[in-house]
N, C-alpha and C positions, 0 to 999 in steps of 0.2 A: 841538890848539890850540883854545882857547875862541873863541866868536864875537867876544867883545869884544877879545881879543888880535889876532885876524885883522883886525878892522875898524881897530884902531889902527895896525897895520902897513900896511894898505892906504891909510890916510890919509897916512902918511909917504911911501909910494911915489908916490902921486898928487902930493903936494906937491913932491917932488924932480923929477918929470917936468914939472910946470907951471912950475917955476922956470927950467928950461931950461939949467942949468949943468952938465949931465951929458954925458959923451962918448957918441957913438952906440952903441958896444957896450954900455956901461953902461945906456943908455936901453932897449936891447932886453932886457937882463937884467931890468931893473926892470919893464918892461912884462909880461914873462913871469911874474915873481913876482906882480905885480898881478892878472893873469888867474887864476893859481892861487888867490890869496887870495879873489878874487871868487867863484870856484867853490866854495871851502870855505865861505864865508859863506852862499851860496845853499843848500848842502846842510844846513847847521846850521838855517837858517830853515825849510826844508822839514820837517826832523825835528821841530822845535818845533811847527809847524802840525799835523803828523800827531798829535802827542801831545795837543794842545788839542782836536782833533776827537774824540778818544776819551774825553774826560772827560765823565761824566754826573753829574747833580746829583740827590740824593735830595730827598724832600718837605720836609726841614728846611733845604735850601739847601747842605748840605755835599756834598763829592765822594763819590759813591756807587759809582763803578766806572769802568771804562775801555772803554766801548762806543762805537763810532762814532755820532755824532749826525748824522742826515741833514740836508742843507741847509746845512751849514757848510763 
């Protein structure tokens, strides 16, 4: 599942929970789904952050490789 899809579904889950018209058992299931989606999004963000940290730029400003840049 893409980050964007997970965020869209998470937004729907939060909306349903905030609205308050959900039975207790369904609320628990929605909360569990929301927690799983949140964890998925955090993983995707961490992966993206790690990729960005590895990008190096050559003298002409173009991407030159994928070595970790210190301090990012």
